[in-house]
C-alpha positions as CSV (number, residue, x, y, z in Angstrom):
1,M,122.1,53.8,171.9
2,K,124.9,51.6,170.9
3,H,124.5,49.4,167.4
4,K,124.3,45.8,167.8
5,V,127.3,45.0,165.2
6,L,129.3,47.5,167.0
7,I,129.1,45.7,170.4
8,A,132.2,43.6,169.2
9,S,134.0,46.8,168.0
10,L,136.9,45.9,170.2
11,L,137.3,42.5,168.4
12,I,136.7,43.4,164.8
13,G,139.6,44.5,162.2
14,S,141.4,42.9,159.6
15,A,141.8,38.9,159.9
16,L,145.0,37.4,161.1
17,L,144.1,33.8,161.9
18,A,146.7,31.7,163.8
19,T,146.4,28.2,162.4
20,A,147.9,25.1,164.1
21,A,147.9,21.5,163.8
22,K,146.7,21.1,167.5
23,D,144.3,23.7,168.9
24,P,144.6,23.5,172.7
25,V,142.0,25.0,175.2
26,L,143.1,28.3,176.5
27,M,140.6,28.9,179.1
28,K,137.3,27.7,180.5
29,I,134.5,30.0,181.4
30,N,131.5,28.7,183.4
31,G,132.7,25.1,182.1
32,K,132.6,26.4,178.3
33,E,136.0,25.8,176.6
34,I,137.7,28.8,174.5
35,K,140.3,27.7,172.2
36,L,143.6,29.1,171.5
37,S,142.7,29.8,167.7
38,E,139.7,32.0,168.8
39,F,141.6,34.2,171.2
40,E,144.5,34.7,168.8
41,Y,142.1,35.6,166.2
42,L,140.3,38.2,167.8
43,Y,143.3,39.4,169.8
44,H,145.2,40.2,166.5
45,K,142.2,41.9,165.1
46,N,142.0,44.2,168.1
47,S,145.8,44.9,167.8
48,Q,145.4,45.9,164.1
49,Q,142.3,48.3,165.2
50,Q,143.6,50.0,168.1
51,L,145.5,53.3,167.9
52,E,147.3,52.8,171.2
53,K,148.7,49.2,171.6
54,E,147.6,47.5,174.8
55,S,149.4,44.6,176.3
56,L,148.5,41.1,176.3
57,E,147.6,41.0,179.8
58,Q,145.2,43.9,179.2
59,Y,143.5,42.6,176.4
60,L,143.2,39.3,178.2
61,D,141.4,40.9,181.0
62,R,139.0,42.6,178.5
63,F,138.3,39.4,176.8
64,V,137.6,37.5,179.9
65,T,135.0,40.2,180.9
66,Y,133.5,40.0,177.3
67,K,133.1,36.1,177.8
68,L,131.7,36.4,180.9
69,K,129.0,38.6,179.7
70,V,128.2,36.2,176.7
71,A,128.0,33.6,179.4
72,D,125.4,35.4,181.5
73,A,123.4,35.8,178.2
74,E,123.4,32.1,177.5
75,A,122.5,31.6,181.1
76,A,119.4,34.0,180.5
77,G,118.5,31.9,177.5
78,I,119.1,34.6,174.9
79,D,120.3,32.3,172.2
80,T,117.5,30.2,172.4
81,L,114.8,33.1,171.5
82,N,113.4,33.0,168.0
83,S,114.1,36.6,167.7
84,F,117.7,35.9,168.1
85,K,117.6,33.0,166.1
86,T,116.0,34.8,163.1
87,E,118.6,37.8,163.2
88,F,121.4,35.5,163.5
89,S,120.5,33.4,160.5
90,G,120.4,36.7,158.6
91,Y,123.8,37.6,159.8
92,K,125.1,33.8,158.7
93,T,123.6,34.4,155.1
94,D,125.6,37.6,154.7
95,I,128.6,36.3,156.4
96,I,128.9,33.4,154.2
97,K,129.0,35.2,150.9
98,P,132.6,36.3,150.6
99,F,133.5,32.6,151.5
100,L,131.6,31.3,148.6
101,E,133.8,33.1,145.9
102,D,137.5,34.0,145.2
103,T,137.5,37.6,145.8
104,T,140.6,38.0,144.1
105,V,139.0,36.9,140.7
106,R,136.9,40.1,140.6
107,E,139.5,42.3,140.9
108,R,141.6,40.6,138.3
109,L,138.7,40.8,135.7
110,I,138.4,44.5,136.5
111,E,141.9,45.1,135.6
112,E,141.8,43.1,132.8
113,A,138.8,45.0,131.5
114,Y,140.7,48.3,132.0
115,S,143.8,47.1,130.1
116,H,141.5,46.3,127.2
117,K,140.5,49.9,127.2
118,L,144.2,51.2,126.9
119,T,144.4,49.9,123.1
120,N,142.1,49.7,120.1
121,V,142.1,46.6,117.9
122,D,141.5,46.4,114.1
123,I,139.6,43.2,113.6
124,D,137.8,41.2,110.9
125,H,134.7,39.3,112.0
126,F,133.0,36.3,110.6
127,M,129.7,34.9,112.4
128,Y,127.9,31.7,111.9
129,S,124.3,30.9,113.9
130,F,123.4,28.1,116.0
131,G,121.7,25.2,115.1
132,R,118.0,23.6,116.1
133,D,119.5,21.2,118.4
134,F,122.9,19.7,119.9
135,G,123.7,17.8,116.8
136,Q,123.1,20.8,114.6
137,N,125.2,23.1,116.7
138,Q,128.1,20.7,116.4
139,R,127.9,20.6,112.7
140,N,127.7,24.6,112.6
141,K,130.7,24.7,114.6
142,A,132.4,22.3,112.5
143,F,131.5,24.4,109.4
144,V,133.2,27.4,111.0
145,D,136.3,25.4,111.8
146,S,136.3,24.5,108.1
147,I,136.0,28.5,107.2
148,R,139.0,29.2,109.5
149,Q,141.2,26.7,107.6
150,C,140.2,28.0,104.4
151,I,141.3,31.5,105.7
152,L,144.5,29.9,106.9
153,N,145.0,28.3,103.5
154,G,144.9,31.8,101.9
155,E,141.4,32.3,100.7
156,D,140.0,35.8,101.0
157,W,138.4,36.8,104.2
158,E,136.1,39.4,102.4
159,T,134.7,36.8,100.0
160,L,134.1,34.2,102.6
161,A,132.5,36.7,104.9
162,Q,129.9,38.0,102.2
163,K,129.1,34.6,101.0
164,Y,128.6,32.7,104.5
165,S,128.9,35.3,107.5
166,V,125.4,35.9,109.0
167,D,126.6,39.3,110.9
168,P,123.9,42.0,109.8
169,S,126.8,44.5,109.3
170,V,128.6,42.3,106.8
171,K,126.6,44.1,104.1
172,N,128.3,47.2,104.7
173,N,131.7,46.3,106.3
174,K,132.3,43.1,104.2
175,G,133.5,41.5,107.5
176,H,135.9,44.1,108.4
177,Y,135.0,46.1,111.4
178,G,138.0,48.3,111.7
179,F,139.4,49.6,115.1
180,I,137.2,48.8,118.1
181,T,137.4,49.7,121.8
182,A,136.8,47.6,124.9
183,G,133.6,47.6,126.6
184,V,131.3,47.7,123.5
185,F,131.1,43.8,122.9
186,P,130.1,40.9,124.9
187,Y,133.0,39.8,127.2
188,E,133.6,36.3,125.5
189,F,133.9,38.3,122.1
190,E,136.1,41.0,123.7
191,K,138.4,38.7,125.5
192,V,139.1,36.8,122.2
193,V,139.9,39.8,120.4
194,W,142.4,41.4,122.7
195,E,144.1,37.8,123.4
196,T,144.6,37.2,119.6
197,P,147.9,38.2,118.2
198,V,148.4,40.3,115.6
199,G,148.0,38.8,112.3
200,A,146.5,35.4,113.8
201,V,142.9,34.1,113.5
202,S,141.2,33.2,116.3
203,E,139.8,29.5,117.0
204,T,136.2,29.2,116.8
205,F,134.5,30.4,119.8
206,R,130.8,31.0,120.7
207,S,128.7,33.7,122.2
208,D,125.1,34.2,123.0
209,F,124.8,35.2,119.2
210,G,126.4,32.1,117.4
211,Y,129.9,31.0,116.3
212,H,132.6,33.7,115.6
213,L,136.0,34.0,114.1
214,I,138.2,37.0,114.4
215,R,141.5,38.1,112.8
216,V,143.3,40.7,114.4
217,N,145.0,43.1,112.0
218,A,146.6,45.5,114.2
219,V,146.7,47.3,117.6
220,R,147.4,50.9,118.3
221,P,146.9,53.0,121.8
222,D,143.5,54.0,122.7
223,Q,142.8,57.4,121.5
224,G,140.6,58.5,124.5
225,E,137.0,59.8,124.2
226,V,135.3,63.0,122.9
227,R,132.0,64.7,123.6
228,C,130.0,66.3,121.0
229,Q,126.7,68.0,120.1
230,H,124.9,67.0,116.7
231,I,121.9,67.8,114.6
232,L,120.7,65.0,112.5
233,K,118.3,64.9,109.6
234,L,117.3,61.5,109.1
235,F,116.6,59.9,105.4
236,P,113.1,58.6,104.9
237,R,112.4,54.9,106.4
238,V,111.7,53.3,103.0
239,R,113.0,50.1,101.3
240,V,114.5,51.9,98.6
241,L,116.1,55.5,99.1
242,T,116.2,57.4,96.0
243,D,118.6,60.3,95.2
244,S,115.7,62.7,95.2
245,M,114.8,61.7,98.8
246,K,118.7,62.1,99.7
247,M,118.5,65.5,98.2
248,S,115.5,66.7,99.9
249,T,117.1,65.5,103.3
250,K,120.5,67.5,102.3
251,H,118.5,70.5,101.6
252,K,116.9,70.3,105.2
253,I,120.4,70.0,106.8
254,D,122.0,72.8,104.5
255,S,119.2,75.2,105.9
256,V,120.3,74.3,109.5
257,Y,123.8,74.8,108.5
258,M,123.2,78.2,107.1
259,A,121.4,79.3,110.3
260,L,124.4,78.3,112.6
261,Q,126.6,80.2,110.1
262,N,124.5,83.3,110.7
263,G,124.8,83.0,114.6
264,A,122.0,80.7,115.7
265,D,122.5,78.9,118.7
266,F,123.5,75.1,118.3
267,T,121.7,73.9,121.4
268,E,118.6,75.7,120.7
269,L,118.4,74.7,117.0
270,A,119.3,71.1,117.9
271,K,116.3,71.0,120.3
272,K,113.9,72.4,117.5
273,E,115.6,71.0,114.4
274,S,117.3,67.5,115.3
275,E,115.6,64.1,114.5
276,D,117.8,62.3,116.7
277,P,115.1,61.6,119.7
278,G,117.8,60.5,122.1
279,S,119.7,63.6,121.9
280,A,117.6,66.4,120.7
281,K,115.8,67.1,124.0
282,N,119.5,67.6,125.3
283,G,120.3,70.3,122.8
284,G,122.1,67.5,120.7
285,E,124.6,66.6,123.4
286,L,126.0,63.1,123.1
287,P,127.7,61.2,126.1
288,W,131.5,60.7,126.1
289,F,132.4,58.0,123.4
290,G,135.5,56.4,122.1
291,R,136.5,54.7,118.9
292,G,134.2,51.8,117.7
293,R,131.2,53.4,119.2
294,M,129.8,55.5,116.1
295,V,129.4,54.7,112.7
296,P,132.7,55.1,110.8
297,Q,131.8,58.5,109.3
298,F,130.6,60.3,112.4
299,E,133.6,58.9,114.5
300,Q,136.3,59.8,112.2
301,R,134.8,63.6,112.0
302,A,134.4,63.6,115.6
303,F,138.1,62.8,116.4
304,D,139.6,64.6,113.7
305,M,137.9,68.0,114.5
306,A,139.3,70.4,116.9
307,V,137.4,71.2,120.2
308,G,134.9,74.0,119.5
309,E,134.8,73.4,115.8
310,M,131.6,72.8,113.8
311,S,131.6,70.5,110.9
312,E,129.9,71.1,107.8
313,P,127.0,68.6,106.7
314,F,128.0,65.2,106.2
315,E,126.4,61.8,105.3
316,T,125.9,58.5,107.2
317,N,123.6,55.4,106.8
318,Y,121.1,57.3,108.8
319,G,120.9,60.7,107.3
320,Y,123.1,64.0,107.5
321,H,124.6,65.4,110.5
322,I,126.2,68.5,111.7
323,I,128.6,68.0,114.8
324,K,130.3,70.6,117.2
325,K,132.9,69.2,119.0
326,L,132.7,70.1,122.9
327,E,135.7,68.2,124.6
328,Q,138.4,65.8,124.2
329,R,140.1,63.5,126.8
330,G,142.6,60.5,127.0
331,T,141.8,57.2,128.3
332,P,140.1,57.7,131.7
333,S,142.0,56.4,134.6
334,L,141.0,52.9,136.4
335,E,139.1,54.4,139.2
336,E,137.2,56.5,136.7
337,C,136.3,53.4,134.8
338,R,135.8,50.9,137.6
339,K,132.0,51.7,138.3
340,G,131.3,51.1,134.5
341,I,133.3,47.9,134.4
342,E,131.8,46.7,137.5
343,Q,128.3,47.3,136.0
344,R,129.0,45.5,132.8
345,M,130.5,42.7,134.9
346,A,127.3,42.2,136.6
347,R,125.4,41.7,133.4
348,D,127.7,39.1,131.7
349,K,129.2,36.0,132.5
350,R,132.0,37.4,134.6
351,K,129.4,37.8,137.4
352,D,130.1,34.2,138.1
353,A,133.8,33.7,137.8
354,P,134.4,34.3,141.3
355,R,132.3,31.5,142.2
356,I,133.4,29.2,139.5
357,E,137.2,29.9,140.3
358,R,136.1,28.9,144.1
359,V,134.3,25.8,143.0
360,N,137.6,24.9,141.2
361,Q,139.6,25.4,144.2
362,L,137.1,23.2,146.3
363,K,137.3,20.4,143.7
364,K,141.0,20.1,144.1
365,Q,140.6,20.3,148.0
366,Y,137.9,17.4,147.9
367,N,139.6,15.4,145.4
368,Y,136.7,15.6,142.7
369,K,136.6,13.2,140.0
370,E,134.4,12.5,137.2
371,S,133.3,9.0,136.4
372,P,135.4,7.8,133.6
373,N,132.6,5.2,132.6
374,L,130.0,8.0,132.4
375,H,130.1,8.2,128.4
376,N,129.9,4.5,127.9
377,Y,127.4,3.9,130.5
378,L,124.9,6.7,128.8
379,T,125.7,5.2,125.2
380,E,124.7,1.7,126.5
381,A,121.9,2.8,128.6
382,I,120.2,4.6,125.6
383,A,120.9,1.9,123.1
384,K,119.3,-0.6,125.4
385,H,116.2,1.4,126.1
386,G,115.9,2.2,122.2
387,Q,115.9,6.1,122.3
388,Y,116.2,9.3,124.2
389,D,112.6,10.1,125.4
390,S,110.4,11.0,128.6
391,A,110.4,7.3,129.5
392,F,114.2,7.1,129.6
393,V,114.5,10.3,131.7
394,A,111.9,9.3,134.2
395,V,112.5,5.7,134.8
396,V,116.1,4.9,133.6
397,L,118.0,8.1,134.5
398,A,116.1,9.0,137.6
399,N,116.6,5.6,139.1
400,S,120.0,5.2,138.0
401,K,122.9,4.7,140.7
402,E,125.9,4.7,138.3
403,P,128.5,7.3,139.8
404,L,128.5,10.7,138.2
405,F,131.2,12.3,140.1
406,T,133.0,11.8,143.6
407,F,134.2,14.3,146.0
408,A,135.0,14.4,149.6
409,K,134.2,10.7,149.8
410,K,130.7,11.5,148.5
411,T,129.5,9.7,145.5
412,V,126.8,11.7,143.3
413,P,124.6,9.2,140.9
414,V,123.7,9.9,137.5
415,S,120.1,10.2,138.8
416,V,120.5,13.8,139.9
417,L,120.6,15.0,136.3
418,A,117.1,13.8,135.3
419,Q,115.4,16.7,136.8
420,H,117.5,19.1,134.6
421,L,116.8,17.5,131.2
422,N,114.2,18.5,128.8
423,K,112.2,15.3,128.3
424,K,110.4,15.8,125.4
425,A,113.8,17.0,123.3
426,K,114.1,15.2,119.9
427,L,117.6,13.9,119.8
428,S,119.7,11.2,118.1
429,N,121.1,8.6,120.6
430,E,124.7,10.2,120.0
431,D,123.2,13.8,120.5
432,A,121.4,12.8,123.5
433,V,124.6,11.3,125.2
434,N,126.5,14.6,124.4
435,Y,123.2,16.7,125.7
436,I,123.1,15.0,129.1
437,E,126.9,15.1,129.7
438,S,126.7,18.9,129.1
439,F,125.0,19.1,132.6
440,V,127.5,17.5,134.5
441,E,129.9,20.3,135.1
442,H,126.9,22.9,136.2
443,K,125.6,20.1,138.5
444,S,129.3,19.5,140.1
445,Q,129.5,23.2,140.6
446,D,126.2,23.2,142.6
447,E,126.7,19.8,144.6
448,V,130.6,21.0,145.7
449,M,129.3,24.4,146.8
450,E,126.2,23.1,148.5
451,Y,128.6,20.5,150.4
452,Y,131.1,23.5,151.1
453,A,128.5,25.5,152.6
454,D,127.0,22.7,154.8
455,N,130.4,21.8,156.0
456,I,132.2,25.4,156.2
457,I,131.9,25.8,159.7
458,N,134.2,22.6,160.3
459,D,136.4,23.2,157.1
460,T,137.2,26.9,157.3
461,P,138.4,28.2,160.6
462,E,138.3,31.9,159.5
463,Y,134.4,31.5,159.0
464,A,133.8,29.5,162.2
465,N,135.7,32.4,164.1
466,L,133.9,35.2,162.3
467,L,130.4,33.6,162.9
468,N,131.0,33.1,166.5
469,E,132.3,36.5,166.8
470,Y,129.0,37.9,165.5
471,R,126.8,35.4,167.6
472,D,128.7,36.4,170.8
473,G,128.3,40.3,169.7
474,M,124.6,39.9,169.5
475,L,124.5,38.1,172.9
476,L,126.6,40.7,174.2
477,F,124.5,43.6,173.0
478,E,121.2,42.0,174.2
479,I,122.4,41.0,177.8
480,S,124.1,44.7,178.2
481,N,121.1,46.1,177.1
482,R,119.0,44.5,179.9
483,R,121.7,44.7,182.8
484,V,122.9,48.0,181.8
485,W,121.6,50.7,179.3
486,E,117.9,50.1,179.4
487,A,118.1,49.0,183.1
488,A,119.6,52.5,184.1
489,G,116.9,54.3,182.1
490,K,114.2,52.4,183.7
491,D,115.4,52.4,187.4
492,T,114.1,56.0,188.2
493,L,114.6,55.4,192.0
494,G,118.4,54.5,191.3
495,L,118.8,57.3,189.2
496,N,117.4,59.8,191.8
497,N,119.2,58.3,194.4
498,Y,122.5,58.7,192.6
499,F,122.0,62.2,191.6
500,N,120.9,63.1,195.3
501,A,124.0,61.4,196.5
502,N,126.4,63.2,193.8
503,R,124.9,66.2,193.0
504,S,128.3,68.0,193.6
505,K,129.3,66.2,190.4
506,Y,126.6,68.1,188.3
507,N,127.6,71.7,188.4
508,W,127.0,74.5,185.6
509,D,129.4,77.1,184.6
510,E,126.7,79.7,184.0
511,P,123.2,79.9,184.5
512,R,120.4,78.1,182.1
513,F,116.6,79.1,181.4
514,K,114.3,76.4,182.5
515,G,110.7,76.9,181.6
516,I,108.3,77.6,179.0
517,I,108.9,80.3,176.2
518,L,105.7,81.7,174.5
519,S,106.2,83.0,170.9
520,A,103.9,84.8,168.8
521,I,103.7,86.1,165.3
522,N,103.3,89.7,166.3
523,D,103.3,91.8,169.7
524,S,99.4,92.2,169.7
525,T,99.0,88.4,169.7
526,L,101.5,88.1,172.4
527,K,100.0,90.6,174.7
528,A,96.6,89.2,174.2
529,A,98.0,85.7,175.1
530,Q,99.7,87.1,177.9
531,A,96.4,88.5,179.2
532,D,94.7,85.0,178.9
533,V,97.4,83.6,180.9
534,K,96.9,86.0,183.5
535,A,93.2,85.2,183.5
536,M,93.8,81.8,184.1
537,S,96.1,82.1,186.9
538,G,95.9,79.2,189.4
539,E,94.9,76.7,186.4
540,P,97.5,73.8,185.8
541,A,100.0,74.7,183.1
542,D,98.7,71.8,180.9
543,T,95.4,73.3,181.1
544,I,96.7,76.7,180.2
545,T,98.7,75.7,177.2
546,T,95.8,73.5,175.8
547,R,93.5,76.4,175.9
548,L,96.0,78.8,174.3
549,H,96.6,76.4,171.6
550,Q,92.9,76.0,170.8
551,K,92.5,79.9,170.9
552,Y,95.5,81.2,169.0
553,A,96.3,77.9,166.8
554,S,99.5,78.7,164.8
555,A,99.7,82.3,165.9
556,I,101.4,81.3,168.8
557,K,103.9,78.5,169.8
558,M,105.1,77.3,173.2
559,E,108.6,75.5,173.9
560,R,109.3,73.7,177.2
561,M,113.3,73.9,177.4
562,L,116.4,74.0,179.4
563,M,119.0,76.2,177.6
564,A,122.3,78.0,178.2
565,R,123.4,81.0,176.5
566,G,123.9,80.4,172.7
567,E,121.6,77.4,172.6
568,N,118.4,79.2,171.7
569,K,117.5,82.3,170.1
570,S,114.5,83.3,172.3
571,V,116.4,82.5,175.2
572,D,119.3,84.9,174.0
573,H,117.0,87.5,173.5
574,L,115.2,87.3,176.9
575,F,118.0,86.9,179.1
576,F,121.3,87.5,177.4
577,N,120.7,90.7,175.3
578,G,120.4,88.9,172.1
579,P,118.5,90.2,168.9
580,V,115.0,89.5,168.2
581,P,114.4,85.9,167.2
582,P,114.3,85.7,163.3
583,G,111.6,83.7,161.6
584,K,107.6,83.4,161.9
585,Y,107.7,84.0,165.7
586,P,109.7,87.4,166.5
587,C,107.7,88.0,169.6
588,V,108.7,86.2,172.6
589,A,108.2,86.1,176.6
590,V,108.4,83.7,179.6
591,L,105.3,81.7,180.2
592,Y,106.7,80.1,183.1
593,G,110.3,79.7,184.6
594,G,113.4,81.6,184.7
595,L,117.1,81.3,185.1
596,I,118.6,78.8,187.5
597,N,122.2,78.8,188.3
598,Q,122.3,74.9,189.2
599,P,120.4,71.8,188.5
600,Q,117.4,71.5,190.6
601,E,116.4,67.9,190.0
602,L,117.5,64.8,188.0
603,A,115.5,65.8,184.8
604,D,117.8,69.0,184.6
605,V,120.9,66.6,183.8
606,R,119.1,63.1,183.2
607,G,121.3,62.2,180.3
608,Q,124.8,62.8,182.1
609,V,123.3,60.9,185.2
610,T,122.2,58.1,183.2
611,S,125.7,57.7,181.5
612,D,127.4,57.6,184.9
613,Y,124.7,55.4,186.5
614,Q,125.2,53.1,183.5
615,D,129.0,53.0,184.6
616,V,128.0,52.0,188.2
617,L,125.7,49.2,187.1
618,E,128.3,47.9,184.6
619,K,130.9,47.9,187.7
620,R,128.4,45.9,189.6
621,W,127.5,43.5,187.0
622,I,131.2,42.5,186.4
623,E,131.8,42.1,190.0
624,E,128.6,39.8,189.9
625,L,130.0,37.8,186.9
626,K,133.2,37.2,188.3
627,A,131.7,35.6,191.6
628,R,129.3,33.8,189.7
629,Y,131.0,32.3,186.7
630,P,134.4,30.5,187.4
631,V,137.3,31.3,185.0
632,K,140.1,28.8,184.6
633,I,143.1,30.1,182.3
634,D,146.1,27.6,181.1
635,K,149.0,29.9,181.5
636,K,151.1,27.3,179.5
637,V,148.8,27.8,176.5
638,L,148.9,31.6,177.0
639,K,152.5,31.5,176.4
640,K,152.0,30.3,172.9
641,I,150.1,33.4,172.0
642,K,152.2,35.1,169.2
């Protein structure tokens, strides 16, 4: 059976849409207008898909037939059925998705992420926390701005980081991260790192963790990745780690190291002795990692060792390790990294970038403008009310008709923000104004995109043509199913008549077995079953097979078949000198039937006859359509097709 979406396969391919200031009517079928743009759109798609080019006249004839069938489906009311509407609605949801985002942005972000992987960046880092409210956030950001100015004035980064940075790692690294690799930190952090020039200090920026400063000290080519096994003996988890505790851990790792030197298997010893819960069960094996993924001491050892080399025990903040280096490779290719990059993008802010870029394009298209008086209006409204509270949100803002922004001749009032605000927030009047204004951009994106989705069929010819293509394809499938495919299968009388009138078309080159094969698990069972069949001579075939199944159960099997040489092991053995059939049932005999040289009845060639009969019904249907529905083609417009 043909698939619904494939019905329009003669029309589907890569889009080449002809656009023009005027879109004349190319033809009318049953009074319905078909514009030049629709025909050109589908004609160019078809041309790109076809291996052998067909002429415009050939395609035109096929297109008219296609539209005649759609007209027949509409006349039958298929487009009014709830089942059709539901399925079409699902297609619409899928079709619109690519139009709601700029698909070039996603690929650009993937390429950007990969370009970051080609280098390592040595950085210093300073972080400060968020405040409790909008005003405090502004003050905290201003404080980080002041730290940046101090650094630019020559003050020591390490001193400022140790005194003010809230980054938990500052206790150990004093604000110096060293070389880092891409794909480890949040996107907004990574982007600033790779865009800040060597020697420069970034502007203050924020992530989900707080406000940050970055200083870039150096850049080098990426050093690739390594794969290792390791065995770890952990330090005790105590507040104060004493020298005796460390010495006890050192004795444990030394005994492991001695066993390895005496020939113990690293994998088996890691499973037994390693205290790293993540890797011990895998024989100590770690995933591929690059620079900046492990603690510095571990990373340095792993990269400095030769492949196959085993390290002596060494110390990190976690305990004592032994490493065995398994492999080393350069930076993976873009295609090798693509899946991982896409997975990270789906988890961070980049997942929204294609949509935001599309919104920005639409804002320009729709002449989007924010109200220049919004800030003054909010300031005066809060001052007049007295303070920001639930009453201000529910009464003043919720009923405000003050313009928030305009686009596409549409004015959106301030009142739309009320539903998004926290009515119980404790804010000063100034902070309240800033808080309310922070929702404008998000709301504008939603409003512009919603308007676009509602008007896309009028504003975007590509979408309108694609949507119509799917609609017509669905109608074509259903009407073809009714008039040809299912119709042929259900028309038993028509099939028989066609078979009897065309018997000479259905000849075989060699005989086939037609009947039932009886198979048994052994020869004695087969003979017993054959004796039972002889005793039931004269009984209907269904009665005999039912009784055999009841008596012998799984010790026998019976198969009704129509098979040529080479299509069945049992038939080959019985009639064509083939070997004994393999498997559970090696003993076989004919229950009913035998070799026939040519088809005896419709059932013997039903598939082929049905297919041929469908062609007959198709031709009859097309003749009927041409007689029923008038077709008028404007030859002058046809000449405009490129």
